[in-house]
C-alpha positions in Angstrom: 0.1 0.3 -0.1 3.0 2.3 1.0 4.1 1.6 -2.5 1.1 2.5 -4.1 0.7 5.8 -2.3 4.4 6.7 -2.8 4.0 5.8 -6.8 0.6 8.4 -6.6 2.9 11.1 -5.4 5.3 10.8 -8.5 5.1 13.2 -11.2 4.3 11.6 -14.8 7.9 12.3 -15.6 9.3 10.7 -12.6 6.9 7.6 -13.3 8.1 7.3 -16.9 11.6 7.4 -15.9 11.4 5.1 -13.6 9.5 2.5 -16.0 12.6 3.2 -18.0 14.9 2.4 -15.3 12.9 -0.7 -14.8 13.4 -1.5 -18.3 17.1 -1.1 -18.3 17.2 -3.2 -15.4 15.1 -6.3 -17.2 17.1 -5.8 -20.0 20.3 -5.9 -18.1 18.9 -9.6 -16.6 17.8 -10.9 -20.2 21.1 -9.8 -22.2 23.0 -11.7 -18.9 21.2 -14.9 -19.4 23.5 -17.6 -20.4 21.6 -18.8 -23.4 22.3 -15.1 -24.7 25.7 -15.4 -25.3 28.2 -17.3 -27.6 30.4 -20.0 -25.6 33.4 -18.7 -23.9 32.4 -15.0 -23.6 33.2 -12.7 -20.5 30.3 -10.7 -19.7 30.8 -8.1 -16.9 28.1 -6.2 -15.2 29.5 -2.8 -16.5 29.4 -4.3 -20.5 25.9 -5.5 -19.7 24.6 -2.4 -18.2 26.3 -0.4 -21.0 24.6 -2.5 -23.6 21.2 -2.4 -21.7 21.1 1.3 -21.8 22.5 1.5 -25.6 19.7 -0.6 -26.6 16.9 0.8 -24.6 18.2 4.1 -25.6 18.6 2.7 -28.9 22.1 4.4 -29.4 24.2 1.4 -30.9 27.2 2.3 -28.8 28.8 -1.0 -27.8 31.7 -2.1 -25.7 31.6 -5.7 -27.0 31.1 -7.0 -30.6 27.7 -8.0 -31.2 28.3 -10.1 -33.7 31.0 -12.1 -31.4 28.7 -11.9 -28.4 25.5 -12.9 -28.4 24.3 -16.1 -29.7 21.0 -16.3 -32.1 18.8 -16.7 -29.1 20.6 -13.5 -27.6 20.1 -11.8 -31.3 16.1 -11.9 -30.5 16.5 -10.9 -27.3 18.4 -8.1 -28.0 16.2 -7.2 -30.9 13.1 -7.5 -28.5 14.8 -5.0 -26.1 15.3 -2.9 -29.3 11.9 -2.2 -29.8 11.0 -1.4 -25.8 13.1 1.6 -26.7 12.5 2.4 -30.3 8.8 2.2 -30.0 8.6 3.8 -26.1 7.5 2.0 -22.9 4.1 3.5 -23.0 3.0 2.6 -26.5 3.8 -1.4 -25.9 2.8 -0.8 -22.0 -0.6 0.7 -23.6 -0.9 -2.7 -26.2 -0.3 -4.9 -23.1 -2.9 -3.0 -21.2 -5.4 -3.2 -24.4 -4.7 -6.8 -24.7 -5.7 -7.3 -21.0 -8.8 -5.4 -21.5 -7.5 -2.5 -19.1 -9.3 0.6 -19.3 -7.2 3.7 -20.3 -7.6 6.0 -17.6 -6.3 9.6 -16.8 -3.3 8.3 -15.4 -2.3 6.1 -17.9 -3.0 9.0 -20.5 -0.6 11.7 -18.6 1.8 8.9 -18.9 1.6 8.1 -22.7 1.4 12.0 -23.2 4.8 12.5 -21.4 6.4 9.6 -22.9 5.4 10.8 -26.6 6.2 14.1 -25.9 2.4 15.3 -26.5 0.7 18.6 -25.0 -2.7 17.0 -25.2 -4.6 14.1 -23.5 -7.0 13.5 -26.6 -6.7 10.6 -28.8 -3.7 9.1 -27.2 -4.8 5.3 -27.1 -5.7 5.8 -31.2 -1.9 7.3 -31.2 -0.6 4.5 -29.5 -2.2 1.9 -31.9 -1.0 3.8 -34.8 2.7 3.9 -33.6 2.9 0.2 -33.3 0.9 -0.4 -35.9 3.1 1.6 -38.3 6.5 0.8 -36.8 5.6 -3.1 -37.1 4.7 -3.0 -40.4 7.8 -0.9 -41.3 10.0 -3.7 -39.2 7.7 -6.2 -41.3 8.4 -5.2 -44.9 12.0 -3.9 -44.2 12.6 -7.6 -43.0 11.0 -9.3 -46.2 12.8 -7.2 -48.3 16.3 -7.2 -46.8 15.9 -11.0 -46.0 15.2 -12.0 -49.4 17.8 -9.6 -51.3 20.3 -11.3 -48.6 19.9 -14.6 -50.2 22.7 -13.4 -52.6 25.3 -13.0 -49.6 24.4 -15.9 -47.2 24.1 -19.6 -47.7 20.9 -20.3 -45.7 17.4 -18.8 -45.7 17.7 -18.6 -42.2 21.0 -16.9 -42.0 19.7 -14.5 -44.7 16.2 -13.6 -42.8 18.1 -13.3 -39.3 20.4 -10.8 -41.2 17.4 -9.2 -42.6 15.2 -9.3 -39.9 17.5 -7.7 -37.3 18.9 -5.3 -40.0 15.1 -4.0 -40.1 14.6 -3.6 -36.5 17.8 -1.7 -36.3 17.0 0.6 -38.8 13.5 1.4 -38.2 14.2 1.9 -34.4 17.2 3.7 -35.3 19.2 1.5 -33.1 22.1 1.3 -34.8 23.3 -2.3 -33.7 24.3 -4.8 -36.4 25.6 -8.4 -36.3 27.2 -8.3 -39.4 30.2 -7.4 -37.0 31.1 -4.4 -39.3 28.1 -2.3 -39.6 27.2 -1.8 -43.1 30.6 -1.7 -44.4 30.1 -5.2 -46.1 27.3 -3.3 -48.2 29.5 -0.4 -49.3 29.0 -0.8 -52.6 25.3 -2.1 -52.3 23.1 0.6 -52.9 19.9 -1.3 -53.0 20.8 -2.5 -49.2 21.8 1.4 -48.5 18.5 2.9 -49.9 16.3 0.4 -48.1 18.3 1.4 -44.7 17.9 5.1 -45.2 14.1 4.6 -45.8 13.7 2.9 -42.7 16.0 5.1 -40.8 14.5 8.2 -41.6 10.9 6.5 -41.0 11.9 6.0 -37.5 13.4 9.2 -37.2 11.3 11.8 -38.7 8.7 11.6 -35.9 5.4 9.7 -35.5 3.0 12.5 -35.7 4.5 13.3 -39.5 3.9 9.6 -40.3 0.6 9.5 -38.9 -0.6 12.7 -40.8 1.1 11.4 -43.9 -1.2 8.4 -43.8 -4.1 10.4 -42.9 -3.5 12.5 -46.1 -2.8 9.7 -48.4 -6.3 7.7 -47.4 -8.5 10.9 -47.2 -7.9 12.7 -50.2 -11.0 12.1 -51.4 -12.9 14.0 -49.1 -14.2 17.6 -49.9 -12.4 19.2 -47.3 -8.7 20.1 -48.4 -6.4 18.2 -45.9 -4.2 20.5 -43.9 -0.7 19.7 -42.3 0.0 20.9 -38.9 3.0 23.2 -37.9 5.0 20.4 -36.4 4.9 18.4 -39.4 5.7 21.2 -41.8 8.5 22.7 -39.8 9.8 19.0 -38.8 9.8 18.0 -42.6 11.8 21.0 -43.7 14.1 21.2 -40.9 14.9 17.2 -41.2 15.6 17.0 -44.6 17.5 20.5 -45.2 19.8 18.9 -42.4 20.2 15.6 -44.6 20.8 17.8 -47.7 23.1 20.3 -46.1 24.8 17.4 -44.0 25.5 15.5 -47.3 26.8 18.3 -49.0 29.1 19.6 -46.3 30.5 16.2 -46.1 31.1 15.6 -50.1 32.9 19.1 -49.9 35.2 18.7 -47.3 36.2 15.0 -48.4 36.8 16.1 -52.0 40.3 15.8 -51.6 40.6 13.2 -49.1 38.4 10.2 -48.5 36.2 11.2 -51.7 39.3 11.3 -53.6 39.5 8.6 -56.6 35.9 7.7 -55.6 33.1 7.7 -58.4 30.5 10.2 -58.3 27.8 8.0 -57.3 30.2 6.3 -54.5 30.9 9.8 -53.5 27.1 10.4 -53.2 26.2 7.8 -51.6 28.9 8.0 -48.8 28.0 11.3 -48.3 24.2 10.6 -48.2 24.4 7.2 -46.0 26.4 9.4 -43.5 24.5 12.1 -43.3 20.8 10.3 -42.9 22.6 8.1 -40.2 23.7 11.1 -37.7 19.8 11.8 -37.6 19.9 9.1 -34.7 20.8 5.8 -37.2 24.4 4.6 -35.7 25.0 2.8 -39.0 27.6 3.4 -41.2 29.1 2.2 -44.5 32.6 3.0 -43.6 34.9 4.1 -40.8 34.3 7.3 -39.9 37.5 7.7 -38.2 38.9 8.2 -42.0 37.4 11.5 -42.4 39.0 14.5 -41.7 38.7 16.7 -38.6 36.6 19.1 -39.8 34.0 16.2 -41.1 34.0 14.6 -38.0 33.1 17.6 -36.1 30.3 18.6 -38.7 29.0 15.1 -37.7 29.3 15.7 -34.2 27.0 18.7 -34.8 24.6 16.6 -36.7 24.5 13.9 -33.8 24.1 16.8 -31.4 20.8 17.6 -33.1 19.5 14.6 -33.5 16.3 13.4 -35.0 12.7 15.0 -34.4 10.4 14.9 -31.4 8.3 12.2 -30.8 10.2 9.3 -32.7 12.8 7.1 -31.8 15.6 9.4 -31.3 17.4 11.9 -29.3 19.6 14.8 -29.5 18.2 18.4 -28.6 15.5 17.5 -31.7 14.9 19.2 -35.2 12.2 21.4 -34.1 14.2 22.8 -31.3 16.8 24.1 -33.6 14.0 25.2 -36.0 12.5 27.5 -33.5 16.1 28.7 -32.0 17.1 29.5 -35.7 13.9 31.5 -36.4 13.7 33.4 -33.2 17.4 34.6 -33.9 16.2 35.6 -37.5 13.5 37.4 -36.6 15.3 39.2 -33.6 17.7 40.3 -35.8 15.0 42.0 -38.1 13.4 43.6 -35.4 10.4 41.6 -34.9 9.2 40.6 -31.7 7.1 37.6 -32.9 8.2 34.7 -34.5 6.0 33.7 -37.8 6.4 30.7 -40.0 3.8 29.0 -42.4 1.1 31.6 -41.4 1.3 30.7 -37.8 2.8 32.4 -34.9 5.0 30.2 -32.4 4.3 30.6 -28.5 6.8 32.4 -26.4 6.7 29.4 -24.2 7.8 27.2 -27.0 10.4 29.6 -28.0 11.7 29.7 -24.2 11.6 26.2 -24.1 13.9 25.6 -26.9 16.6 28.0 -25.9 16.6 26.3 -22.1 17.1 22.8 -24.3 19.7 24.0 -26.4 21.7 25.6 -23.0 21.0 22.3 -20.9 21.8 20.1 -23.6 25.0 22.3 -24.5 26.0 22.6 -20.5 25.8 18.5 -20.2 27.6 17.5 -23.2 30.4 20.3 -22.1 30.8 18.6 -18.8 30.6 15.3 -20.2 33.7 16.3 -22.6 35.5 17.9 -19.5 35.2 14.7 -17.5 36.2 12.3 -20.3 38.9 14.6 -21.0 40.1 14.4 -17.6 39.9 10.4 -17.1 40.3 9.1 -20.8 43.9 9.3 -22.8 42.1 9.9 -26.0 41.7 13.1 -28.4 39.4 15.9 -27.5 38.0 15.1 -31.2 37.0 11.6 -30.3 35.5 12.3 -26.9 33.6 15.1 -28.6 32.6 12.8 -31.2 31.8 10.1 -28.5 29.8 12.4 -26.2 27.3 14.0 -29.2 26.7 10.6 -30.6 25.7 9.4 -26.6 23.6 12.2 -26.4 21.7 12.4 -29.8 21.7 8.3 -29.3 23.1 7.8 -32.7 26.0 5.3 -32.2 28.7 6.4 -34.1 32.2 6.2 -32.6 35.5 6.9 -33.5 36.5 3.6 -31.8 37.0 4.2 -28.2 33.8 3.1 -26.7 35.1 -0.4 -26.0 38.4 1.2 -24.5 36.6 3.7 -21.8 37.2 3.2 -18.3 34.5 2.1 -16.0 33.8 6.0 -15.3 34.1 7.1 -18.5 31.3 4.4 -19.2 29.0 5.9 -16.4 29.1 9.3 -18.1 28.3 7.6 -21.4 25.6 5.6 -19.9 24.1 9.0 -18.2 23.8 10.9 -21.5 22.3 8.1 -23.3 20.0 7.7 -20.8 19.1 11.5 -20.7 19.3 11.3 -24.5 16.4 8.8 -24.7 14.2 10.6 -22.1 14.9 13.9 -23.4 16.0 17.2 -21.9 12.5 18.4 -21.3 11.6 15.4 -19.3 14.9 15.5 -17.2 14.4 19.0 -16.2 10.9 18.0 -15.1 12.4 14.9 -13.4 14.6 17.4 -11.3 11.7 19.9 -10.7 9.9 20.1 -7.4 6.2 20.6 -7.2 4.9 23.9 -9.0 4.2 26.3 -6.8 1.6 29.2 -8.0 3.1 32.5 -7.6 0.8 34.6 -5.5 2.4 37.8 -5.8 5.4 39.7 -8.3 7.7 42.1 -7.6 8.3 45.3 -9.5 10.2 44.3 -13.4 13.2 45.8 -14.0 15.5 45.7 -17.1 19.2 44.6 -17.0 21.9 45.0 -19.5 22.6 41.6 -21.3 24.2 40.8 -24.7 
């Protein structure tokens, strides 16, 4: 009874965090089962915890080789854990509640709203059904396509479909894990495999509300009333694909005389495009990113810091946060007191929230860089890359993950967890009870800037 009373005193954000912590504990236990490992594998607690957090946060950073560590059973267990992290605790929880015939009450709806970063309690159960249905549909289609296609690479259909299944789940959830032992480097010249993976990565990272609105638009076009996309979908879509194009262009230009030298135009295009798409949150790679120049690695770090869109499988500060901040700066520079875009005016609360997210994320990542620089023997570039990859729940690395000290692994674990639950949820978790302001002091300007 006391536990139940304590639970009712917790906020929705605090409960969600507890659910994710419970998922980490369960995942650590499942991944530590003897049947999950190949024979002769040494599996420490910190390695199990690191892998579990990386899977729940769908990051993909690993301190062990997935291909050499997990058995076939362990591969399926890992894929199951990725579903928890990618789809979301409350999405799967809602599905289980509906199967059990449980009534979805106000408290459950508040938890769903918090987990999906929604500002309303209306239509949440329908939203959960649609998210689950879309993700499972994408994974199923990806499994069939990749499984059949990979028969050309593997001797048996069982091995081919296992590779196709795991690749589809990993790409759709933007997890970044692989069981090839070398990410997608074996398919560096196979543009079909890369294209399917990029499509799945984009579907997972662009945001569930965008996918649902697109579905509604495609299947409701016969109605007399013209379909109107929300401001969120418009801003998200423009920002998301702008980052992909800008990222690919920068990678190509910065590597013209380096990694891209001697490559054909199609090779350069796919190397640039895939690495740009994967920084949205994917973590898969078609080449060793340590071969890139310092400037390109810093560009990738920035893209990973931005991350995916809100209400998606991804982390980072999120694409709309960046868009709102840029629009605010531009409008301020033009002497305007309000921010207008696509025939709508942004709320001052959303503008303030965007700058709070950027500041907090920068502070956390900056502190993490300082700690790792003091405890780890790696270059500053490698540390910045690792930190932004963890916070953006991306999973790309310059090869230092497995060599981190226990303290370094704990820092990365913390960043992956915060990246998954989001900066706003992290701040709300720390915030005490909201007090109603019963009085105000006189306002006075201070000098800033």
